[in-house]
N, C-alpha and C positions, 0 to 999 in steps of 0.2 A: 254300312246297312243303308246308307243314305239320309235324307233329309226326312223321309217318313210322312210327308205332308203333301205330297202328290196333287197339288190343286185343291187341296181342302182348308178351309179356315179353321183354326183350331181355336176358336173363341169359346170361352166358358161364359155363362151367364152370371152378372154379379148382380144380387139384390139388396139394395139399399132403402131401409123403411119401407119394404113392401113393394119397391117399383124395381123393374130391372135398370140397371146404372149401364150407362154406354163405356164400353172397353176402351182403355187408351190406346192409341196407335203411335206411330211416328211420323211426322211431316217434314218437310223441306221448303219452307219459302224461298224463293229466287235461289233455286239450288245450284246454279252456277255461280253463287256469290256467297262470300263470308259474311256480308252485312247485308242483312232484310232492310233494307230502307225502301220505304215506298213514297212517291211522288204521288199526292193527290192531284196534281194538275196533269199528270201525265194521261194520256189516251191509250198507251201502250196496254195490251194486256199483261196481267201479273201471273208468271208461272209458280207453279206449287208443285210439289211431288207428294205423292202417299207412298210410303216406302214398306215393301215387304218385310216380314221378319220371320222367326223359325215359328212364330204363333199365329200370324195373319198373312194372307196371300190375296193381294190386290185384285186377282184374278176372280174372286169371290165376291167384288164389290157390286152391289146393284148402284150403278152409276148415276141412274135418275134420282136417287135419294140424297146425291149429295149437296151441300150449301157450306160456302164459306165467308166469313168475313169476321165483323169486331165480336160477334157471340154465337156464330156457326148456324144461324138460321137465316142468312141472306142468300137470295138466289143471283149470284155472281157469277156463276160458272159459264163459260162458253164452250167448252169442250173438254174431253179428256181421251188420253190415247196411253198403251202400253208403252212403258221404255224398256229397253233390256236391262239396265242396272244404273240407275242414278248413284247410289253409295256405296258401291263396288263391294257388294256382300252375296254375289251370284244368285241373287234372287230378282225376279221382274218388278217394276216399280210403276206406277200410273202417274202421270204428267197431265195437270189441268191447268188451263188458262182462265183467269178470273178478269172480270171487267172492276177495275179498280172502284170506279164511282158507285158500283151497286155493292160494294162490301160494306157501306155503311162505315168503314174507319176513318177515324179523326185524328187530327194532332194530337198527340199525348198519348194515344192507344201504344201498348206494349207487347201485344200478341195478337197472333189471328187464328181463327178457329175453324176449323173444318168438322161437319158431320155427316154421318150418312148411315145406312145399314149394307149388310151381306145381304145375297140372294136368298139366304135361309132366315134372314129377318134380324140378326143380331145388328144391336146399334153401336156405332164406335165414335168416338171423338178424337181428333189430333189438334196439338197446338204447337206454335213456334214463334220465338220471340222477333219483334220487328221495331222499327223506329219510322213513324210516318211523319212526313214534312208536307206543307201546304202545295 
């Protein structure tokens, strides 16, 4: 019968204490590496992937709403583009590049956070482990 989601994000709103909470999504910081080591002194952009799933389609993201960094409200993204399939699940993924110096990450931080919204206005949040070095 197929995937059944043909271009639609199947995000249900979750309400916590009267407010709509962000739906969790999967991300992969430095998708080509098993170790997510961030060098603060690096001038190279930091790659990260937002991963589609059975309930989340990256094509439905309003890219203008994306923020990435220590808490997820940092305006660090330089750009994003669709990728065929980063995690080999046969679904398209979105790869973004972030300016490390604009992420507010600091030595001792253990996770990076991306936030955003879909084109229909549903908020989402993704987190991945990392190690930050000077």
